[in-house]
matplotlib code that plots the C-alpha trace (Angstrom):
import matplotlib.pyplot as plt

x = [-21.3, -23.5, -21.4, -21.5, -18.8, -18.4, -16.3, -15.0, -13.6, -11.5, -10.1, -11.5, -14.8, -17.5, -19.0, -17.8, -20.9, -19.3, -22.5, -24.4, -21.4, -21.5, -25.3, -24.8, -22.1, -24.5, -27.1, -24.4, -23.3, -26.7, -25.7, -27.8, -26.9, -26.4, -24.0, -23.7, -21.6, -20.0, -17.7, -14.6, -15.5, -18.1, -19.4, -20.6, -22.4, -22.7, -24.2, -24.3, -22.3, -18.6, -17.4, -19.6, -18.5, -14.9, -15.7, -17.5, -14.6, -12.1, -14.1, -14.5, -10.7, -9.8, -12.4, -13.7, -15.4, -13.1, -12.5, -12.4, -9.2, -9.4, -6.6, -7.7, -10.1, -10.8, -12.8, -14.2, -16.5, -19.7, -22.8, -25.4, -28.4, -30.2, -31.2, -33.9, -32.3, -29.5, -30.1, -28.4, -28.8, -29.0, -25.5, -24.3, -22.8, -19.9, -17.6, -14.6, -13.6, -11.6, -9.9, -8.9, -9.8, -11.9, -12.9, -11.6, -13.8, -13.9, -14.2, -17.4, -17.5, -18.1, -21.6, -22.7, -21.2, -23.1, -26.3, -25.7, -25.2, -28.2, -31.3, -33.5, -32.1, -33.9, -30.5, -29.7, -27.3, -27.8, -24.8, -24.7, -25.1, -23.2, -23.4, -21.6, -18.5, -18.1, -18.8, -18.2, -17.2, -14.6, -15.8, -19.4, -18.9, -19.9, -19.4, -19.3, -20.6, -20.9, -24.7, -26.7, -28.0, -24.3, -23.4, -24.2, -26.7, -29.0, -30.6, -31.9, -34.7, -34.8, -37.6, -39.6, -37.6, -34.3, -35.6, -36.6, -33.1, -31.4, -33.3, -33.2, -30.4, -30.2, -29.6, -26.1, -27.2, -28.2, -27.1, -25.3, -25.5, -25.2, -27.8, -30.0, -31.6, -33.0, -36.1, -34.5, -30.8, -28.7, -29.2, -26.8, -26.8, -24.7, -24.2, -22.5, -20.2, -23.1, -24.7, -27.5, -28.8, -27.9, -29.0, -30.2, -29.2, -28.5, -29.0, -26.2, -23.9, -24.7, -24.2, -20.9, -19.5, -20.5, -18.7, -15.6, -15.4, -15.5, -12.4, -14.1, -12.8, -15.4, -15.3, -16.7, -17.7, -16.4, -16.1, -13.6, -13.8, -13.9, -11.7, -10.9, -11.5, -10.7, -10.1, -6.5, -6.0, -6.5, -3.3, -4.9, -7.3, -4.4, -2.5, -5.5, -5.9, -2.2, -2.7, -5.8, -4.2, -0.9, 0.8, 3.4, 5.3, 3.9, 2.5, -1.3, -2.8, -5.1, -8.1, -8.5, -11.6, -10.2, -7.0, -6.8, -6.6, -3.9, -1.9, -2.3, -0.4, 1.9, 3.7, 1.6, 3.0, 0.8, 1.5, 0.6, -2.6, -3.6, -3.1, -5.1, -8.1, -8.0, -10.8, -8.5, -8.2, -5.2, -3.3, -0.4, 2.8, 3.4, 6.2, 4.9, 5.5, 8.1, 5.4, 3.6, 0.2, -0.7, 0.2, 3.6, 2.2, 0.5, 3.8, 6.4, 10.0, 8.9, 8.6, 6.2, 2.6, 0.0, -2.8, -6.1, -9.2, -12.8, -13.7, -17.1, -20.4, -20.2, -16.8, -18.0, -21.0, -18.7, -16.8, -19.9, -19.3, -16.9, -15.3, -13.8, -11.2, -8.7, -9.4, -7.1, -8.3, -6.6, -7.6, -9.8, -7.7, -5.3, -1.7, -0.8, -4.4, -6.8, -9.0, -12.5, -15.2, -18.1, -21.0, -19.6, -16.5, -18.5, -16.6, -13.3, -14.5, -16.0, -12.6, -10.9, -13.6, -16.2, -18.9, -19.6, -21.0, -22.1, -24.4, -26.1, -24.4, -22.3, -18.6, -17.9, -14.1, -12.2, -9.6, -7.4, -6.5, -3.8, -0.7, 1.3, 4.2, 5.5, 9.2, 9.2, 9.3, 7.0, 4.4, 5.6, 3.1, 3.7, 0.5, -1.6, -5.2, -8.4, -8.7, -5.6, -6.1, -6.7, -4.1, -3.8, -0.5, -0.7, 1.3, 1.9, 2.0, -0.9, -0.2, -3.6, -3.7, -0.8, -1.1, 1.7, 1.5, 3.9, 6.0, 5.5, 5.7, 3.2, 1.6, -0.3, -1.0, -1.3, -3.5, -2.7, -5.0, -4.9, -3.9, -2.3, -2.0, -3.9, -2.3, -4.5, -4.7, -2.1, -3.2, -0.5, 2.1, 1.4, 2.4, -0.5, -3.4, -5.8, -3.7, -3.3, -7.1, -7.5, -5.1, -6.9, -10.4, -9.4, -7.5, -10.6, -12.7, -10.4, -10.2, -14.0, -14.3, -11.9, -12.7, -9.1, -8.1, -4.5, -2.0, 1.0, 1.7, 4.7, 6.1, 9.2, 12.0, 12.4, 11.5, 9.9, 7.6, 3.9, 3.1, 5.2, 3.3, 0.0, 1.1, 2.2, -1.3, -2.7, -2.5, -0.8, 2.8, 4.8, 7.5, 9.9, 11.2, 14.3, 13.1, 15.3, 14.8, 11.1, 11.6, 13.7, 11.1, 8.2, 9.8, 10.5, 6.8, 5.5, 7.5, 6.9, 10.7, 11.4, 15.2, 17.4, 18.5, 20.5, 18.9, 19.7, 17.6, 17.8, 15.7, 15.7, 15.7, 15.4, 16.5, 19.5, 20.7, 23.6, 21.3, 22.4, 20.2, 20.4, 19.2, 21.8, 21.9, 23.2, 21.6, 21.3, 18.6, 14.9, 12.1, 13.9, 17.2, 19.1, 22.8, 24.1, 26.9, 27.5, 26.3, 27.1, 29.6, 27.9, 28.1, 26.7, 23.2, 23.4, 20.1, 18.8, 15.2, 16.0, 18.6, 16.0, 13.7, 16.6, 18.9, 21.6, 22.4, 22.7, 25.0, 27.2, 27.4, 28.6, 31.0, 32.6, 33.0, 34.1, 36.5, 38.1, 40.3, 38.8, 35.2, 34.5, 35.8, 33.6, 30.5, 30.9, 31.4, 28.2, 26.1, 27.7, 24.5, 24.8, 28.5, 27.7, 25.4, 28.1, 30.5, 27.8, 27.2, 31.0, 30.9, 27.8, 29.6, 32.8, 30.9, 28.2, 25.4, 22.0, 23.8, 22.7, 25.0, 23.3, 24.1, 21.1, 20.4, 17.7, 19.9, 22.6, 20.2, 19.1, 22.7, 23.5, 20.2, 21.2, 24.8, 23.5, 21.1, 18.0, 16.4, 18.0, 14.8, 12.0, 8.3, 7.2, 8.6, 11.2, 11.1, 14.9, 15.3, 12.3, 13.4, 16.9, 15.9, 13.3, 16.1, 16.4, 13.7, 13.2, 15.6, 18.4, 17.9, 18.4, 21.6, 22.7, 26.4, 28.2, 30.7, 30.6, 32.3, 34.8, 33.9, 35.7, 34.5, 36.3, 36.4, 36.1, 36.0, 32.2, 31.0, 31.9, 31.6, 30.8, 32.6, 31.3, 33.6, 35.4, 32.1, 30.9, 34.2, 34.0, 30.3, 31.2, 34.0, 31.9, 29.2, 31.7, 33.2, 29.6, 29.5, 26.1, 23.7, 22.2, 25.6, 26.4, 23.1, 23.6, 27.1, 25.7, 23.0, 25.5, 27.8, 25.0, 24.2, 27.8, 28.5, 25.5, 26.4, 30.1, 29.1, 26.9, 29.6, 32.2, 29.9, 29.3, 33.0, 33.8, 31.0, 30.3, 27.8, 25.2, 22.0, 22.3, 18.7, 18.5, 15.5, 15.4, 13.3, 13.1, 11.6, 14.6, 13.6, 10.7, 13.5, 13.1, 16.7, 18.1, 15.5, 16.1, 19.8, 20.6, 18.3, 19.9, 23.5, 22.9, 21.3, 24.4, 26.4, 24.2, 21.9, 18.1, 16.5, 13.1, 11.4, 8.1, 5.1, 2.1, 3.4, 4.9, 8.7, 8.5, 7.2, 3.7, 4.8, 6.7, 3.9, 4.0, 7.6, 7.1, 4.2, 6.1, 9.3, 7.2, 5.5, 8.9, 10.0, 6.9, 7.6, 11.2, 10.0, 7.4, 9.6]
y = [-6.3, -7.5, -9.3, -10.6, -10.5, -12.1, -9.8, -11.0, -8.1, -8.7, -6.3, -4.0, -3.7, -4.7, -2.0, 0.8, 1.3, -0.8, -2.5, 0.7, 2.2, -0.7, -0.2, 3.5, 2.6, 0.1, 2.9, 5.3, 2.9, 1.4, -2.2, -5.0, -7.7, -8.3, -7.5, -9.7, -9.9, -13.3, -14.1, -12.1, -10.8, -9.1, -10.9, -8.8, -9.9, -7.2, -7.3, -4.8, -3.3, -4.3, -0.7, 0.3, -2.8, -1.8, 1.8, 0.6, -1.7, 1.2, 3.5, 0.6, 0.3, 4.0, 5.7, 3.4, 4.6, 6.6, 4.0, 1.1, -0.8, -3.2, -5.8, -8.1, -8.1, -11.2, -10.8, -13.7, -13.8, -15.7, -16.4, -13.6, -14.1, -11.1, -9.5, -6.9, -4.6, -4.4, -5.5, -5.9, -9.5, -10.8, -11.7, -15.2, -17.2, -19.5, -21.6, -20.8, -17.1, -16.1, -13.1, -11.8, -8.1, -6.6, -2.9, -0.9, 1.5, 5.0, 8.5, 10.4, 11.9, 15.6, 14.9, 13.1, 15.9, 18.5, 16.6, 16.2, 19.9, 20.9, 21.6, 20.9, 17.4, 14.4, 13.2, 16.6, 15.9, 12.1, 10.5, 7.5, 9.0, 7.1, 6.2, 3.9, 6.0, 6.3, 4.7, 1.4, -1.7, -4.1, -3.4, -4.5, -7.5, -10.9, -12.9, -12.6, -11.5, -8.0, -7.4, -5.9, -9.3, -10.3, -7.2, -5.8, -3.5, -6.5, -5.6, -2.3, -2.9, -0.1, 2.4, 3.0, 6.1, 4.3, 1.3, 3.6, 5.1, 1.6, 0.3, 3.4, 3.1, 6.8, 7.4, 7.6, 5.3, 2.6, -0.6, 1.2, -1.7, 0.4, 2.9, 4.3, 7.5, 8.9, 6.8, 3.4, 3.6, 3.1, 5.4, 7.3, 7.2, 9.1, 7.1, 7.8, 5.4, 3.8, 2.9, 5.5, 7.2, 10.9, 11.9, 10.4, 11.0, 14.7, 15.6, 13.1, 15.0, 18.3, 17.1, 15.4, 18.6, 20.4, 17.8, 18.0, 21.8, 21.1, 18.9, 15.5, 12.3, 10.6, 7.2, 7.6, 4.6, 5.0, 2.8, 0.3, 0.7, 3.2, 6.3, 8.1, 11.8, 15.0, 18.6, 18.8, 22.3, 21.3, 20.1, 18.7, 16.6, 15.1, 14.3, 12.6, 10.5, 9.5, 8.4, 6.4, 4.7, 4.2, 5.8, 8.3, 9.3, 7.7, 10.5, 10.9, 11.6, 14.6, 15.1, 18.7, 20.4, 21.1, 21.3, 25.0, 24.1, 21.4, 24.2, 26.3, 23.9, 22.0, 22.3, 20.6, 19.8, 19.2, 15.4, 15.4, 17.4, 14.8, 12.0, 13.8, 14.4, 11.0, 8.5, 6.5, 9.6, 8.3, 9.8, 11.6, 12.5, 16.2, 18.5, 20.9, 24.6, 26.2, 28.5, 25.3, 26.3, 22.9, 21.4, 19.7, 16.6, 15.6, 14.3, 14.6, 15.2, 15.1, 17.7, 15.5, 15.1, 12.6, 14.5, 13.4, 15.0, 14.0, 10.9, 9.8, 11.8, 11.7, 13.3, 16.2, 16.7, 16.9, 19.7, 21.6, 24.1, 27.1, 26.2, 22.9, 22.7, 20.1, 16.9, 14.1, 11.0, 7.8, 4.2, 3.2, 0.5, -0.2, 0.1, -3.3, -4.5, -4.7, -1.8, -1.8, -2.2, -4.2, -3.2, -5.8, -3.7, -1.2, -1.9, -1.2, 2.0, 3.2, 3.0, 5.0, 7.7, 9.9, 9.2, 6.9, 8.0, 4.8, 3.5, 0.2, -0.6, -3.6, -3.6, -7.0, -6.5, -4.0, -1.9, 1.0, 4.2, 3.9, 6.0, 7.4, 9.7, 11.2, 11.4, 13.9, 11.1, 8.3, 7.4, 5.4, 3.2, 3.2, 1.3, -0.3, -0.4, 1.6, 2.7, 0.7, -2.8, -5.5, -5.2, -7.5, -8.5, -10.2, -13.4, -15.6, -18.6, -20.5, -20.0, -21.3, -23.4, -21.4, -18.9, -16.8, -15.5, -12.6, -11.6, -10.7, -6.9, -5.0, -8.3, -8.8, -12.2, -13.2, -15.7, -17.2, -17.8, -18.9, -15.6, -13.7, -13.0, -10.8, -9.0, -8.3, -5.0, -4.5, -6.2, -5.0, -6.5, -10.0, -9.3, -11.0, -13.4, -10.7, -9.8, -13.5, -13.9, -10.9, -12.4, -15.7, -14.2, -12.2, -15.1, -17.3, -14.7, -14.5, -18.3, -18.5, -15.8, -17.6, -21.2, -21.7, -25.1, -24.4, -27.3, -25.1, -22.3, -20.0, -18.5, -16.6, -19.0, -17.5, -20.4, -18.3, -16.1, -16.4, -17.0, -20.2, -21.5, -20.7, -22.5, -25.6, -26.0, -26.6, -29.8, -28.0, -28.3, -25.4, -23.8, -21.5, -18.6, -16.4, -12.9, -10.8, -13.1, -12.5, -8.7, -9.0, -11.0, -8.7, -5.8, -7.9, -9.0, -5.5, -4.5, -7.9, -8.5, -12.0, -12.2, -12.5, -9.1, -7.3, -6.2, -3.9, -4.9, -2.6, -3.2, -3.8, -7.6, -10.9, -14.4, -15.3, -18.7, -18.6, -18.0, -14.3, -11.3, -9.9, -6.6, -4.8, -7.2, -7.2, -10.0, -11.4, -13.7, -14.2, -16.3, -19.6, -18.9, -16.2, -15.5, -13.3, -11.2, -8.8, -7.6, -5.4, -6.7, -8.3, -6.5, -7.8, -7.0, -7.4, -8.4, -9.1, -7.9, -5.6, -3.9, -3.2, -1.4, 0.3, 1.6, 2.8, -0.9, -1.5, 1.6, 0.3, -3.1, -1.5, 0.9, -1.7, -4.4, -2.1, 0.2, -2.2, -0.5, 3.0, 1.6, 1.4, 5.0, 6.3, 4.4, 5.7, 9.3, 9.0, 7.3, 8.2, 7.2, 3.7, 3.0, -0.1, -1.6, -0.9, -3.2, -5.9, -5.5, -5.9, -9.2, -10.3, -9.7, -11.5, -14.5, -14.4, -14.4, -13.5, -11.6, -12.1, -11.0, -8.6, -6.7, -4.5, -1.0, -0.5, -1.3, 0.9, 3.8, 3.0, 3.1, 6.4, 7.9, 6.8, 8.1, 11.5, 11.5, 11.6, 8.4, 6.1, 4.2, 3.5, 3.5, 2.4, 0.5, 2.4, 5.5, 5.9, 5.7, 7.9, 10.7, 10.5, 10.8, 13.4, 15.9, 15.9, 18.4, 20.1, 22.9, 20.6, 18.5, 21.6, 22.4, 18.8, 18.1, 15.6, 14.9, 11.5, 9.3, 6.5, 2.9, -0.2, -2.9, -6.2, -8.8, -12.4, -15.4, -15.7, -12.2, -8.6, -7.3, -3.7, -2.5, 0.7, 0.7, 3.8, 5.7, 4.8, 6.1, 9.3, 9.9, 9.4, 11.9, 14.4, 14.0, 14.4, 17.5, 18.9, 19.2, 20.2, 17.2, 18.0, 17.9, 14.5, 13.1, 14.4, 12.8, 9.5, 9.3, 10.2, 7.4, 4.8, 6.0, 5.9, 2.5, 0.9, 2.3, 1.3, -2.2, -2.7, -1.3, -3.7, -6.7, -6.0, -5.3, -8.7, -10.4, -8.4, -10.9, -9.9, -8.2, -4.5, -4.2, -3.4, -3.7, -1.7, -3.2, -3.4, -1.0, 1.4, 2.5, 4.4, 6.9, 9.3, 10.4, 6.9, 5.9, 8.9, 9.2, 5.5, 5.4, 8.5, 7.5, 3.9, 5.4, 7.6, 4.3, 2.9, 0.7, 0.4, 0.8, -0.4, 0.7, -0.1, 2.0, -0.3, -2.9, -1.7, -1.9, -3.1, -6.4, -5.5, -6.6, -9.7, -12.2, -11.5, -12.6, -15.5, -16.9, -16.7, -18.2, -21.1, -21.6, -22.2, -24.5, -26.6, -26.8, -27.9, -30.5, -31.9, -31.9]
z = [-44.6, -41.7, -39.0, -35.5, -32.8, -29.4, -27.2, -23.8, -21.7, -18.6, -16.0, -13.4, -15.2, -12.7, -10.6, -12.9, -15.1, -17.9, -19.0, -19.3, -21.1, -23.7, -24.0, -24.8, -27.4, -29.1, -29.5, -30.8, -33.5, -34.2, -33.2, -31.8, -29.3, -25.5, -22.7, -19.6, -16.4, -15.8, -12.9, -13.7, -17.2, -19.3, -22.3, -25.3, -28.4, -31.1, -34.6, -37.3, -40.2, -40.1, -40.1, -37.1, -35.2, -35.5, -34.5, -31.4, -30.4, -30.9, -28.6, -26.1, -25.9, -26.1, -23.9, -21.2, -18.0, -15.7, -13.0, -15.4, -16.3, -19.2, -19.1, -21.8, -24.7, -26.9, -30.1, -32.1, -35.2, -34.7, -36.8, -36.5, -34.2, -35.8, -32.5, -32.8, -30.2, -27.6, -24.0, -20.7, -19.6, -16.0, -14.7, -15.2, -12.4, -12.8, -10.6, -12.7, -12.7, -15.8, -14.3, -10.9, -11.1, -8.3, -8.6, -5.6, -3.8, -5.4, -3.9, -4.4, -7.9, -8.8, -10.1, -6.9, -4.8, -6.8, -6.3, -2.6, -2.1, -4.2, -2.0, -5.1, -5.5, -3.9, -2.6, -1.0, 2.0, 1.5, 3.3, 1.0, -2.4, -5.2, -8.9, -11.4, -11.1, -7.3, -4.0, -2.2, -4.3, -2.8, 0.8, 0.1, -2.1, -0.7, -3.9, -7.7, -10.1, -8.7, -8.4, -5.6, -4.2, -3.9, -1.8, 1.7, 0.0, -0.5, 2.8, 1.4, -1.2, -3.7, -3.7, -6.9, -7.8, -7.4, -9.3, -12.2, -12.3, -12.0, -15.0, -17.1, -19.7, -20.0, -16.3, -14.9, -12.1, -14.6, -13.0, -10.1, -7.6, -4.3, -5.6, -2.8, -1.5, 1.8, 1.3, 0.9, 1.9, 5.1, 8.0, 10.3, 14.1, 16.7, 19.9, 23.2, 24.9, 26.7, 23.3, 23.7, 20.6, 20.6, 17.1, 13.8, 10.1, 9.3, 13.0, 13.7, 11.3, 12.8, 16.4, 15.4, 14.0, 17.1, 19.3, 17.1, 17.7, 21.4, 21.2, 21.4, 19.7, 17.5, 15.9, 12.4, 10.3, 6.7, 3.6, 5.0, 8.8, 11.6, 11.8, 15.0, 14.3, 16.2, 15.4, 14.0, 15.4, 19.0, 20.5, 23.7, 21.8, 19.7, 22.9, 24.3, 21.2, 21.4, 25.0, 24.2, 21.1, 23.0, 20.0, 21.4, 18.2, 15.0, 12.8, 12.3, 8.9, 8.4, 6.2, 4.9, 3.6, 0.1, -2.0, -1.1, 2.6, 1.8, 0.1, 3.2, 5.3, 2.8, -0.5, -3.2, -6.6, -9.6, -9.4, -5.7, -6.4, -9.0, -6.5, -3.8, -6.2, -7.9, -7.5, -5.2, -3.0, -0.9, 1.9, 0.2, 2.0, 1.6, 2.9, 5.5, 5.0, 7.3, 8.8, 10.1, 11.4, 12.8, 16.2, 16.2, 17.9, 14.7, 13.2, 15.9, 14.6, 11.0, 8.2, 6.1, 6.7, 5.5, 3.9, 2.2, 1.0, 1.9, -0.1, 1.2, 1.4, 5.2, 5.1, 2.9, 5.2, 8.3, 6.6, 5.6, 8.3, 8.2, 11.6, 10.5, 7.8, 9.1, 11.0, 12.4, 10.6, 11.8, 11.9, 14.8, 16.4, 19.2, 17.9, 16.4, 16.1, 13.1, 12.2, 13.9, 11.3, 12.8, 15.1, 17.5, 17.9, 20.0, 23.3, 21.7, 20.0, 23.3, 25.0, 22.2, 21.5, 23.2, 20.7, 17.7, 14.4, 12.7, 10.0, 9.2, 5.8, 6.7, 5.7, 4.2, 3.9, 6.1, 4.4, 5.5, 3.7, 1.0, 1.6, -1.4, -2.0, -5.2, -5.6, -8.5, -11.1, -10.0, -7.5, -4.6, -2.7, 1.0, 1.8, -0.9, 0.3, -0.4, -4.0, -5.1, -3.9, -4.7, -7.4, -10.4, -12.0, -15.3, -16.0, -19.0, -16.6, -15.1, -11.4, -10.2, -7.0, -5.5, -2.8, -1.2, 2.3, 2.2, 5.2, 8.8, 8.4, 6.2, 5.3, 2.1, 0.4, -3.2, -5.0, -8.4, -11.3, -14.9, -16.3, -13.4, -9.7, -7.3, -4.5, -1.4, 0.4, 3.1, 6.3, 8.6, 10.9, 12.1, 15.7, 17.5, 17.2, 16.2, 13.1, 12.2, 12.4, 10.1, 7.6, 7.7, 7.3, 4.3, 2.8, 3.1, 1.3, -1.6, -1.8, -1.9, -4.6, -6.9, -5.9, -5.0, -3.8, -3.1, -3.5, -2.7, -0.2, -0.7, 2.5, 3.6, 4.5, 8.0, 10.2, 12.9, 10.8, 11.7, 8.0, 8.1, 11.1, 9.4, 6.2, 8.1, 9.6, 6.1, 4.1, 1.2, 0.3, 1.8, -0.4, 1.5, -0.6, 0.2, 1.2, -1.2, -4.1, -3.7, -3.7, -6.8, -8.7, -7.5, -9.3, -12.4, -12.4, -12.2, -15.3, -17.1, -17.4, -18.8, -18.9, -15.8, -14.5, -11.8, -8.6, -5.7, -2.7, 0.2, 3.3, 7.0, 7.4, 5.7, 6.5, 4.4, 3.0, 5.4, 8.5, 8.8, 8.4, 4.8, 3.5, 1.4, -1.5, -5.1, -7.0, -10.5, -11.7, -12.2, -10.8, -11.7, -10.0, -8.3, -7.5, -4.7, -6.2, -3.4, 0.0, 3.0, 5.4, 8.4, 11.8, 15.1, 16.2, 20.0, 21.5, 18.0, 18.0, 21.0, 18.9, 16.2, 18.7, 20.5, 17.6, 20.0, 20.7, 16.9, 16.7, 19.5, 17.8, 14.6, 16.3, 18.6, 16.0, 13.1, 15.0, 17.4, 20.0, 19.6, 19.3, 23.1, 23.5, 20.7, 21.9, 25.5, 24.2, 22.1, 24.7, 28.1, 30.1, 28.6, 29.6, 31.8, 29.1, 26.5, 28.4, 28.5, 24.7, 24.1, 26.0, 24.1, 20.8, 21.9, 23.3, 20.5, 23.0, 21.6, 18.8, 15.2, 12.4, 10.0, 6.9, 6.1, 4.8, 7.4, 10.3, 8.9, 8.8, 12.4, 13.6, 12.0, 13.3, 16.8, 16.4, 15.5, 18.4, 16.2, 17.4, 20.0, 20.8, 18.4, 19.2, 15.7, 12.8, 10.8, 13.1, 13.3, 9.5, 8.7, 11.1, 9.7, 6.0, 6.9, 7.3, 3.5, 2.8, -0.6, 0.6, 1.6, -1.5, -3.7, -1.8, -1.7, -1.4, -3.6, -0.8, 0.7, 3.2, 2.6, 1.9, 0.6, -1.7, -1.2, -4.0, -2.8, -5.2, -5.2, -4.3, -3.5, 0.1, 0.9, 4.1, 5.6, 8.6, 7.5, 6.9, 10.4, 11.9, 10.0, 10.9, 14.6, 14.4, 12.6, 15.3, 18.2, 16.4, 16.2, 12.4, 11.0, 11.2, 7.8, 6.2, 7.8, 6.7, 3.1, 3.0, 4.4, 1.8, -1.0, 0.3, 0.0, -3.5, -4.7, -3.1, -4.8, -8.2, -7.8, -6.7, -9.8, -12.1, -10.6, -10.9, -14.6, -15.2, -13.7, -15.7, -18.9, -20.2, -17.5, -18.6, -17.9, -16.6, -12.9, -10.5, -7.3, -4.5, -0.7, 1.8, 1.9, -1.6, 0.0, 0.6, -2.3, -2.3, -2.6, -5.3, -7.5, -7.1, -7.6, -10.6, -12.2, -11.6, -12.9, -16.1, -16.5, -16.5, -19.2, -17.2, -17.6, -14.2, -13.0, -9.8, -8.1, -9.0, -8.6, -6.2, -2.9, -2.8, 0.9, 2.3, 1.1, -2.4, -1.3, -2.0, -5.8, -6.0, -3.6, -5.8, -9.1, -7.7, -6.2, -9.6, -11.2, -8.3, -8.9, -12.7, -12.0, -9.5, -11.9, -15.0]

ax = plt.figure().add_subplot(projection="3d")
ax.plot(x, y, z, "-o")
ax.set_aspect("equal")
plt.show()
């Protein structure tokens, strides 16, 4: 029977060759009709025999283009139009987007790479080669729908050859919006710090590789911004880069020529290899081999290294020489400032680098490299950016007209729509006006894309956060959300959990309902309401923010307050050079001068790191905890002890309180008795695991009616050992455990929870 269907497809489907894919299917199944981009969806009308219609729909669902992600597909029977053929219509504009999906940028595909390396191909060594399956997407979009005139490629008219490919349904560049070639595409220039032209196009590539071999630092413009690049085998060049960036300890990422080179320096599992070679092509944290062949100043004090493979044509051309196989590839910015991405950033780039390799394809939206690790079971997102973001989270609620601004650290915002939420790429820490301007600029772009007229802005309830200040400058109603409640709900949203559940939220900070600093929380609830059923006992944080940057102060605060009479003696033995300051800290605690009360997992890790002499003063966020947990290499994990330190769980009428005083005392004694550091760290981790599991078991024993689903969230769950061990032990106790895999567990995922909680607060208010 002859039938006609109207099919509306939503998801990450624009900029992935989806319309040509539909066109090919129509020919395969001998169907007539049209396919058309609208704002946020693709509309398909197909006519033909009923059986063939169903076969095409089945293949559409089961075998879409590689970088496509279909989130919704609506099918409706309509009267036949009796089309004579199948055609791709011009995109349709609308003021009301129906979905929130934006296709991320994709690494160069194998077919384009083969063409680029083929001397017989017209795109031989073309630095901007791309097709429907690879190349820039998010970073070049001005507005929707995604068509060339709406992108930064609009400045480059297609030559006749590219036009023929673009309009040919049988060509793999059919409707590839960034299509170009050496005759009509962007151009490369190598400049010195005075702005003088050194070399052009392929000569610029050749000169750049020559300069890299000489130890020079080059700013290289990529898909989402500039990288600072130098030879990763030259220690002096790396030291110079650290000095220019004012980045003494924070690890650099490297880009290696191939997967084989990655395996030369690091252990690479099959899961990690799959991540490295995926279209997202992120930085993947890998464990270095013991026979480390690279300079130690790449990742000081660490056994893990951030590694990525070349993902743009320019990168592959830079490695097209036998002398280069490993490059430092770090964001071109001053520490704490946004990534440079505009031509007007020339002065800043000149201060950081010796030369600048640039091109004239404008970057509409800057974005950093994503950072990922694999914990043996799941992918853990450390930084959600290029290739992964923006990320869409489906929701059965209409959350339009709400935005959420996230937190101050690892900031990312969220925008609500009729059928879901979109989480922005990670912007960074909002430490200065530059970062606030970056947040505001990207937020305005998202609001324009989705015609958002926000009536409500969700923010963290901390009164001094920069996001709170920004929200109060608007005319919208500001809705403060408790930090750990937002973490809890973000994990629930990722797994589409509808019923209230238990949550273990471990992180470094968060403003609590009682005015203290929370971060070791045992919660129960959902987006509508939350209950705090347990937490870590508060200890003083003398100097507050100063104690975060100088973990030895935090350690002294814990030791002195927890161990009373012997605390001063222990503190002085551990930090003899700080004896006078220890006396001052004691008085600060007694008189409660500039001393916050905190109960957080992050500060507990910091204190132990300082006690063990691993990191007493931090130069970057999380340094003390990262260097502490880094001792748990694959060797020590395999030999892991099940021994642990003592702890106490105190039952109060409203909540359980976890007291780690005994553990702190035992760790101090083990350190003073010079017990093996690795053994102490293993026992410490095991104590955290056992205390979390025991707390949940006690909570459920006290209230058996509670749902036995448990979400794990908060930045401390970037620690693979904690995540895996707590998950496994809870499962052994009969709990269903959910961890983050798409949304970051740290504050980069906070905005999702904020927005959904705000939506329920609005409903309650208006009901």
